[in-house]
N, C-alpha and C positions, 0 to 999 in steps of 0.2 A: 774307443767308441767312435764309429765312423760318423760322417756328417748326416747320413740318412737317419741314423738312430737318434741323433740330437734333434733333428727336425721333427721326428715323430713324437719325441717327448715334449717338445715345445707346443705341438698341436694339441696334445692331450691336456697340457697345462692351460692352454688358451680356452679349450672347451670347458674344462672344470671351472675356471675362473668366471667366464661370462655365462656359463650355464647356471651357476648359483645366482648371479645377478638377474638373469631372466626369470628364474623360479621365484626369487624374492619379489621381483616386479609384478609378476602375475598375481602373487598372493596379496600384494598391497592393493592392486586394482580390485580384486574380489572383495577385500575388506572394506575399501572405500565405497564400492558400489552398494554393498549391503547397508552401509551407513547413510546412503542416499546422496552421496557426494556428486554422482554423475546423473542423478534424476533431473530432467528438465524442470526448471522453475517456472511455474505458470506466470503469464504476464499479469501484472497488477492492473485492475481496471482504472482507467484514467480518461479524462477528456480535456480537450484544448480548444479554445475559441468559443464560438456561439455568442448570441446576443440575448434577447429577453425571453425567448422560448427555447428550451434546451432539454436534452436527455439527462435524466438523473439516475437511470439504471438501464441496463440492456443485457441481452444474452443472445449468442449466436448458436443455433442448433443445427448440427450437420444432418441428423437423421430425417428431419422434416424439411430441410432446406429453407428455413425461415429464421427471421430475427424478431425478437420481442423487445420493445423499448418502452420505457415510462417517460412521457414527455410532460414537462411542467411549464405553466405560464407564469413568468415572473415580470410581466409587462406592466402590471398595475391597472390593467383595464381588460375588458373582454377582447379576446381574439378568436378568429376562426382558423383553426388548423385545417390546411387544405392539401397536405401531402408530405411525404418524406422519402428521400432517396439515400441509400447507403451503398457505397462501392468498396469492396475489399477483395484483393487478390484477383481482380478481373471479373468478379461476380457482382451483378447489379441486383439490388434488392429494393422493392418499391412498395409504398402504401399510398393509395389514392383516397383514403378515408377523408371525410369532411366532418369536423367536430367543433362545436363552439366550446371554448374554454374560458371559465371565469378566472379572475385574478387569483393566483396562488393555488389553483386547482391543477390536477394532473390526470392524464388519460393513458391507457395502455394501448399501444399501437403494434400491430403485427404486420411485418413486411414479408412479402413473398419474393424469393430469389430466382434468378434466371436458371433455366435448365441446362444451358450449355454456354459457358461452364457453370457448374453448380458448386455448392460448398464442399461436397465430398470429393470433387475433382481436385480441389485446391488445398484442403485441410484434413487433418485427423484430429481426434480428440486431444485437447491440451495444446494444440498449435496456437502460437501467438498471432494476432492480427492487428493491423492498423487500418482503420476504415475512415473514409471521407463521408461526411454526413451533411445533408441539406434539408432543412425543415422550412416548409412554406406556410405562411400564415398571413391573415389580413387583420389589421388593426380596426376594431369596431368603430372607434370614435372618428377616425379619418377616412376609413375605407382604402387605405394605402396597402399595397402588397409588399411583404417583406420576405427575405430569405435569411434564416439563421444558419450559418455555416460553421463547421468545426470538424474535429477529428476525435475518434474514440479508439481506445486500445483495450485489449482483453485476451482471454483464452477461449478457444472454441469448446463448446460444451456438448456432451452426449445427451441425447434425448430428443423429444419431438414436441411440436405444438400442433394439435389436431383441430382446434376450433378457434374461431375468431370471436372475441367478446361482442355481444350485441349491445349497441349503445341506444337506449330508449330516447326517442326524439320528442320535443315539445310540439305544440300546435297552437299558435297564437291566433286568436279571433277577436273581433269586436262584438261584445255582447250587449252594449247599451250606448245610446247617444242621447244627451239631454242638455238642458241649459241649467247651470247652477244659479238659482235665483236667491241664494243666501240662506243662512240658518239651516243648512243641511237639506233644503228643499230642492227638488228636481222638477223642471218643467219639460214635459214631453209634448210632441205634436198633438194638438187637440182639434176641435171643430174650427173651421174658418169663421172669422168674425170675432174671435177672441183677441184680447190685447196681445201685441207682440211681446214675446218674452225678452226680458232685459237681463243680461248677464253673460257669463262666459260659457261657450259650448265646452262640455266635457264628455268623457266617454269612459267605458270600462273595457279593459283588455283582459281576456281570459285565456287560460291555458288548459284545455281539456286533454292535452297529450300526456303520455306516460313519462316523458323526460322533462328535466328542468330547463328553463330558458334564462339566459343572462340578461343584463340590462339591454333594452332595445329602444327604438324610436318609432313613433307613429306619425301619420300625416293627416291633414284635414283640408278639404277643399269645398267650395260652395259654388253653385250655379251662378254664372255671370261674372265670376272672378277668375282671372288667369293665374292667380297666386295659389300655390300649394304650400301650406304652412307645416313645417316640421314641429311637432309638439315637444313638450318637455320629456326628459327621459322616463321611460316606463320601468318601474322597479323589476328586478329579477323575479321570475315567477316559477314556483315549484309546480309539480304536477297537480292538476285539479284546483288551481288557485287563480285569483284575479286581482286587478288593481285599477283604481281610477287614475286618469291622467287628463291633461289638457294642453292648451297652447301657451299658457302663461300670459295671454293677452285677452282683451275684451272682444273676442271674435264672436259676433252674433249671427244667428241664422238668417236674420232679416236685414237687408240693406234699406236704403230710403224708399226704393220703389216697392210696390206691392206685387203680389202674385205668388206662384209656386216657386219655392227655392229648395233645391236638394243639397243636402250636406253629406259628404262621403268621408268616412274615416277608414284608414288602412293601418293595420298593425304591421310591425316590422318593415317600416317604409324604406329603410336603408338596406333591406335584404341581408341582414347580418346574422340572422338566426336560421340554422338548418332545421327544417320542420318536417313533421310527418306528412303534413298536407300544406303545400305552398299555394293552393288555389282558393283558400277561404279566409284571406286576411282582411277583406274589405266589407264594409256594411254601409248602406245609404238610408237616410230617412228624409222625408220631404215635409217642409213647413209651408203653411199658407200664411203669407205675410201681408198685413193690411197696410196699404199706402194711401197717399192723397189722391191717387188716380183710380182707386177701386174701392167702392163702398163695401161694407161688410155683407157677406152672403152666408147662408147656411149651407155648408158643403163639407163632406168628409175630407180630411186632410190627405190621406194616402190615395194615389191613383188606383183605379180598379184593378190594374194588372199587378199591384203590389209594388213595394218600394225597397225591399231588402235584396241585396245581391251577395 
């Protein structure tokens, strides 16, 4: 047998040997693929960082180019959510909603993502992502702005979000101003010449709006005084409810001098509650106060042009 014959036989043997290995390898790949061995494993949802206001669930939808997130307030006090930013794969997603959140409560926030690039440009269904998140909020008690920052991970989901939840808003108003003269009795402005009311000025804060309001603060001021007093906290108010509040001090409508004195009370004095109507927070009433320099006269208390604003 010449050398060429031996080389030819060696080639055949090589093909036969490695051919079987190739066939067995392809078969193994097919079997393992059917078993799901090579199917991409979705990223498990997880979050890292964040402070007292944080996401507790979220979903990234490529079809509508939006992100939906559930945000929870763990701060122990009312906060005002003022916006949220998410960045993933060069895509910027933003929500500029403003929502008051009571302690332990959660809201659903929908973020709209940029058009160029958008989520479809960067991801397909099932793709893993790692997103940087910033949540902006204001602490109601201090009025200080905070940013809760962190990172979330998950898999891109198929589907769409077509509507944004409508958040009903409260509407805080002052419905009554009176002097608490004790035993549950209320003194309202009467005819001039009557004895000056003695006791603490109190007032009623109402919420005729459709949404609930968290704990808020009111203010009270009187003609002739440069001091504006912030009252005691007003209890959280549900829709169509009201609550009495005061200053916690013996703040009287009448100083030592006599004459007309106007008392103005404003709800949501710290501007912590997002309302349906921000222009109807204040109410004024006018007392005629008898002093040593003005004898009693018979005169209607309220000016002719009205006293309520």
